[in-house]
Every structure is written in C-alpha cells, then in structure tokens.
C-alpha positions as CSV (number, residue, x, y, z in Angstrom):
1,X,0.0,0.0,0.0
2,X,1.3,3.4,-0.9
3,X,1.8,5.9,1.9
4,X,0.8,8.7,-0.5
5,X,-2.7,7.6,-1.2
6,X,-5.6,9.8,-0.3
7,X,-7.5,7.2,1.8
8,X,-7.9,8.0,5.5
9,X,-5.7,5.8,7.5
10,X,-7.1,4.8,10.9
11,X,-5.8,2.8,13.8
12,X,-7.3,1.6,17.0
13,X,-5.6,2.2,20.3
14,X,-6.5,1.0,23.7
15,X,-8.0,3.4,26.2
16,X,-5.0,2.8,28.4
17,X,-2.6,3.8,25.6
18,X,-4.6,7.0,24.9
19,X,-4.8,7.9,28.6
20,X,-1.0,7.5,28.9
21,X,-0.5,9.7,25.8
22,X,-2.8,12.4,27.2
23,X,-1.1,12.3,30.6
24,X,2.3,12.8,28.8
25,X,1.3,15.7,26.6
26,X,-1.5,17.6,28.3
27,X,0.8,19.3,30.9
28,X,3.0,20.7,28.2
29,X,0.0,21.9,26.2
30,X,-1.4,23.7,29.3
31,X,2.0,25.2,30.0
32,X,2.3,26.5,26.5
33,X,-1.2,28.1,26.4
34,X,-0.5,29.7,29.8
35,X,2.7,31.3,28.6
36,X,2.8,34.8,27.2
37,X,3.8,33.4,23.8
38,X,1.0,30.8,23.9
39,X,-1.6,33.5,24.8
40,X,-0.4,35.7,21.9
41,X,-0.4,32.7,19.5
42,X,-4.0,31.7,20.5
43,X,-5.2,35.3,20.1
44,X,-3.7,35.4,16.6
45,X,-5.1,32.0,15.8
46,X,-8.6,33.1,16.8
47,X,-8.3,36.1,14.5
48,X,-7.7,33.7,11.6
49,X,-10.5,31.3,12.8
50,X,-13.4,33.5,13.9
51,X,-15.8,30.6,13.8
52,X,-14.2,29.4,17.1
53,X,-14.4,32.7,18.9
54,X,-17.7,32.0,20.6
55,X,-16.5,28.6,21.8
56,X,-19.4,26.7,20.2
57,X,-17.2,24.9,17.8
58,X,-15.0,23.4,20.4
59,X,-16.0,19.8,21.1
C-alpha cells in the first residue's frame, strides 16, 4: 500500500494507551497556552479562525 494515497488511515488504540499519551502531553499543552507566547499565539489563531471565537465549535 502506498503511503501517499488519499485514503484516510485509521488505527485503534486501547483506552490505556490514549490515557498515557494524554497524561504525557497535556501538561506541556497547558504550560504552552498559559505562557505569554501561547496566549499571543492563541489570540492570533482566533483572528484567523473567527468561527471558534464564541466557543461553540470546540467539542
């Protein structure tokens, strides 16, 4: 199978594996968005994506 095809590739992961991944990356994501750079980045990102400004698109 070609890695360049347009089909959506999916994989199933256990809940345990996904929980471990989340526990590993979430603290860094929170730290980034709490930093001054992260706050500026998010503000600029919202300007480029106004559909998310009211918070209704976030699932």
